[in-house]
C-alpha positions in Angstrom: 32.6 -22.9 63.0 31.8 -23.1 59.2 31.9 -20.0 57.1 29.1 -19.3 54.5 30.4 -18.2 51.2 28.6 -15.7 49.0 29.0 -12.7 46.6 30.1 -9.4 47.7 28.1 -6.3 46.7 30.8 -5.3 44.2 30.8 -8.7 42.6 27.0 -8.6 42.3 27.1 -5.2 40.7 29.7 -6.3 38.2 27.6 -9.3 37.2 24.5 -7.1 36.7 26.6 -4.7 34.6 27.9 -7.5 32.4 24.3 -8.8 31.9 23.1 -5.3 31.0 25.8 -4.9 28.5 25.1 -8.2 26.9 21.4 -7.4 26.7 22.2 -4.0 25.2 24.3 -5.7 22.5 21.8 -8.5 21.9 18.6 -6.5 21.7 19.3 -4.6 18.5 20.4 -7.9 16.9 17.1 -9.5 17.9 15.1 -6.5 16.6 17.0 -6.5 13.4 16.3 -10.2 12.9 12.6 -9.7 13.6 12.5 -6.8 11.1 14.3 -9.0 8.5 11.6 -11.7 9.1 8.8 -9.1 8.8 10.4 -7.7 5.6 10.5 -11.2 4.1 6.8 -11.7 5.0 6.0 -8.4 3.4 7.7 -9.5 0.2 5.9 -12.8 0.3 2.5 -11.0 0.8 3.2 -8.8 -2.2 4.3 -11.8 -4.3 0.9 -13.5 -3.7 -1.0 -10.4 -4.6 1.0 -9.9 -7.8 0.4 -13.6 -8.7 -3.3 -13.1 -8.0 -3.3 -10.2 -10.5 -1.7 -12.4 -13.1 -4.2 -15.2 -12.4 -7.0 -12.7 -12.9 -5.5 -11.6 -16.2 -5.1 -15.2 -17.3 -8.8 -15.8 -16.6 -10.2 -12.5 -18.0 -7.4 -11.6 -20.6 -7.1 -8.1 -19.0 -5.9 -6.9 -15.6 -8.6 -5.6 -13.2 -9.4 -2.0 -13.3 -8.2 0.2 -10.4 -11.7 1.5 -9.6 -15.2 1.9 -11.0 -15.7 4.7 -8.5 -17.4 8.0 -9.5 -20.3 10.2 -8.6 -23.4 9.3 -10.7 -21.1 7.2 -12.8 -23.9 5.6 -14.9 -23.1 7.9 -17.8 -19.6 6.6 -18.2 -19.7 3.2 -16.5 -22.0 0.3 -15.9 -25.5 1.4 -15.2 -26.6 2.0 -11.6 -23.1 2.3 -10.2 -23.4 5.7 -8.5 -22.7 4.2 -5.1 -20.4 1.5 -6.2 -16.9 1.7 -4.8 -15.6 -1.5 -6.4 -11.9 -1.6 -6.8 -9.1 -4.0 -7.9 -9.0 -5.3 -4.4 -12.4 -6.9 -4.7 -11.7 -8.3 -8.1 -8.5 -10.0 -7.1 -9.9 -11.7 -4.0 -10.9 -15.0 -5.7 -7.3 -15.3 -6.9 -5.6 -14.9 -3.5 -7.6 -17.7 -1.8 -10.4 -15.3 -0.7 -13.2 -16.5 -2.9 -15.6 -16.9 0.1 -15.1 -13.2 1.0 -15.6 -12.1 -2.6 -18.9 -14.0 -2.7 -20.0 -11.9 0.2 -19.0 -8.6 -1.4 -20.2 -9.3 -4.9 -24.0 -9.1 -4.3 -23.5 -5.9 -2.4 -21.5 -4.4 -5.3 -24.2 -5.5 -7.8 -26.9 -4.0 -5.6 -25.1 -0.7 -5.7 -24.7 -0.6 -1.9 -22.5 2.0 -0.3 -19.6 0.2 1.5 -19.8 2.4 4.6 -22.7 0.2 5.7 -21.2 -3.2 5.0 -20.5 -5.1 8.2 -18.1 -7.3 6.2 -16.1 -4.3 5.1 -14.2 -4.5 8.4 -12.9 -8.0 7.6 -9.1 -7.9 7.6 -7.3 -9.8 4.9 -3.8 -10.3 6.4 -2.2 -10.9 3.0 -2.7 -7.2 2.1 -1.0 -5.9 5.2 2.7 -5.3 5.9 3.7 -6.8 9.2 6.2 -3.9 9.8 3.4 -1.4 9.8 2.4 -0.5 13.4 -1.2 0.3 12.1 -1.6 -3.4 11.1 -4.5 -4.1 11.0 -6.1 -0.7 10.1 -9.9 -0.3 10.1 -11.8 3.0 9.8 -15.4 4.0 9.5 -15.4 2.6 5.9 -13.7 -0.6 6.4 -10.3 -2.3 6.0 -7.2 -0.5 4.7 -4.2 -2.3 3.3 -0.6 -1.5 2.7 -0.5 -2.7 -1.0 -1.8 -0.6 -3.9 -1.5 -0.9 -7.6 0.4 1.6 -9.8 -1.4 4.0 -12.0 1.7 5.5 -13.6 4.2 8.2 -13.1 2.1 11.3 -12.7 -0.7 12.4 -10.4 -4.0 10.6 -10.7 -7.1 12.4 -11.9 -9.5 13.2 -9.0 -12.9 11.8 -8.0 -15.4 11.2 -10.7 -12.7 11.2 -13.4 -12.3 8.2 -15.7 -9.3 9.6 -17.6 -6.7 7.0 -18.6 -3.2 7.2 -17.1 0.1 5.7 -18.3 0.3 2.8 -15.8 -1.2 -0.7 -15.6 -4.2 0.4 -13.6 -6.7 3.3 -13.7 -10.4 3.9 -13.6 -12.2 1.4 -15.8 -8.9 0.3 -17.3 -8.6 -2.8 -19.5 -4.9 -3.2 -19.8 -3.5 -6.4 -21.2 0.0 -7.7 -20.4 0.9 -7.3 -24.0 0.1 -3.5 -23.7 3.2 -3.2 -21.4 5.7 -2.1 -24.0 8.6 -1.6 -21.5 8.6 -5.3 -20.6 6.9 -6.7 -17.5 10.2 -6.9 -15.6 10.7 -3.1 -16.0 7.2 -2.0 -15.0 5.8 -1.5 -11.5 2.5 -3.3 -10.7 2.2 -3.0 -6.9 3.7 -0.8 -4.2 3.7 -0.2 -0.5 2.0 2.5 1.5 2.5 3.8 5.1 -0.8 3.9 6.8 -1.1 6.9 9.1 -2.5 6.6 12.6 -5.9 8.4 12.8 -5.7 11.5 14.9 -1.9 11.5 15.1 -0.1 14.9 14.7 0.3 16.0 11.1 3.6 17.2 9.8 4.4 20.9 10.4 3.1 22.9 7.4 1.1 20.0 6.0 -2.6 19.7 5.4 -5.5 17.9 7.0 -8.1 17.5 4.2 -11.5 17.4 5.8 -11.3 14.1 7.6 -9.6 12.7 10.7 -8.9 9.5 8.8 -6.0 8.6 6.5 -7.7 7.3 3.4 -4.7 5.7 1.7 -5.1 2.0 1.2 -8.9 2.2 1.7 -10.0 -0.6 -0.5 -13.8 -0.3 -0.1 -14.3 3.3 -1.0 -11.8 4.6 -3.6 -13.7 7.7 -4.6 -11.2 10.0 -3.0 -8.1 8.1 -4.2 -5.6 6.3 -2.1 -6.0 2.9 -3.9 -3.2 3.5 -6.4 0.3 5.0 -6.2 2.6 7.0 -8.5 6.3 6.7 -9.2 6.7 10.4 -9.9 8.8 10.7 -6.7 11.2 8.1 -5.1 10.1 5.9 -2.2 9.6 7.5 1.2 9.9 11.0 -0.4 10.0 13.8 2.2 7.5 15.6 0.0 4.0 15.0 1.3 1.2 13.3 -0.7 -1.5 15.3 -2.5 -5.0 14.2 -1.3 -8.6 15.2 -1.9 -9.7 14.0 1.5 -8.2 12.6 4.6 -5.4 13.3 7.0 -1.7 12.3 7.1 0.8 12.2 9.9 4.5 12.9 10.5 5.2 9.4 9.0 2.9 9.8 6.0 2.4 13.6 5.4 -0.1 15.3 3.2 1.3 18.5 1.8 -1.9 19.9 0.2 -5.6 19.2 -0.4 -6.9 19.0 -4.0 -10.2 18.3 -5.6 -8.7 17.6 -8.9 -5.7 15.3 -8.4 -4.3 12.6 -6.2 -0.6 12.0 -5.7 0.1 9.1 -3.4 3.7 7.9 -3.1 5.3 4.6 -2.2 6.2 4.6 1.5 7.1 1.8 3.9 8.3 1.1 7.4 11.3 -0.7 6.1 14.3 1.5 6.7 15.6 3.1 3.5 13.5 1.3 1.0 10.0 0.3 -0.2 9.1 -3.0 -1.9 7.7 -2.8 -5.4 6.0 -5.6 -7.2 7.0 -5.8 -10.8 4.9 -6.9 -13.8 6.8 -10.1 -14.1 5.9 -11.2 -10.6 9.2 -10.3 -9.0 9.4 -8.1 -5.9 12.2 -5.5 -5.8 13.4 -3.6 -2.7 13.9 -0.1 -4.2 16.1 2.3 -2.2 15.0 5.8 -1.2 18.1 7.0 -3.1 17.1 5.4 -6.4 17.7 7.6 -9.4 14.5 9.5 -9.8 14.4 9.1 -13.6 14.7 5.3 -13.2 11.9 5.2 -10.7 9.7 7.5 -12.9 10.2 5.1 -15.8 9.0 2.1 -13.7 5.5 3.5 -13.5 4.8 3.8 -17.2 3.9 0.9 -19.5 5.4 2.6 -22.5 8.4 4.8 -21.5 11.0 2.2 -22.5 13.0 2.7 -19.3 15.1 0.3 -17.3 14.7 -0.4 -13.6 17.3 -0.2 -10.7 19.0 -3.4 -9.6 18.4 -4.4 -5.9 
């Protein structure tokens, strides 16, 4: 009589335990490798946007303005722009291989149409999103939001309807030339990352919800309430919440207070311990959360004559 050979229950349990241990060891490595790939893609996306800003400047001799946005702005801007929400995002599109999309937006902007009614405003441009952001892609009632915004300097930005100049490369109706950057392009921040908060998610304890269930940071099509630029006045991923005129933050991207006069949006990312910053020379730097605050403040200004941290 032949005997049939097989595993005992104990042997089977041992094999299962070994497999479980190997999976537990391997899974973090796989996740780390995936995040490294996403981080590289994020840097590449930012690189293309920064190069697009340079190509715009080469064509027009100045960098694009941050926004034309303002209530009844005809007295200080181009006539008939009271509804216009044009921002640097629209202006750089032809220089990041999105000319066809720009050609859709341009007549709407010229016709002074409010972007809340544009069906094309929901069009996602993948190159303006960080693949590590779980909100990718993010669309709200006024269109597409992106993770990358230009730097207006190292202080808070004046509020809605204001066309005051700031000390960075981009502000309302700015006409900054590369030669205006006295610090040197390699020392000055041009582009930074934002965390996009999930609509309706819990806000941080003690933080504010400023009149809207939407997070307005990174909202390219309506920049009236800010969120289209960032400041270097605090280090990346600062635990101090942003200052907003309108909109809601979350635990990941808190809003500490509501303000009708100032916006204070800080660089934040889903990359652990850092945020990527696009510099004026076209390089992308991974800046640590623990960067010297004075160094980071200096990166925002075009005339502070400060040096920048080394990766």
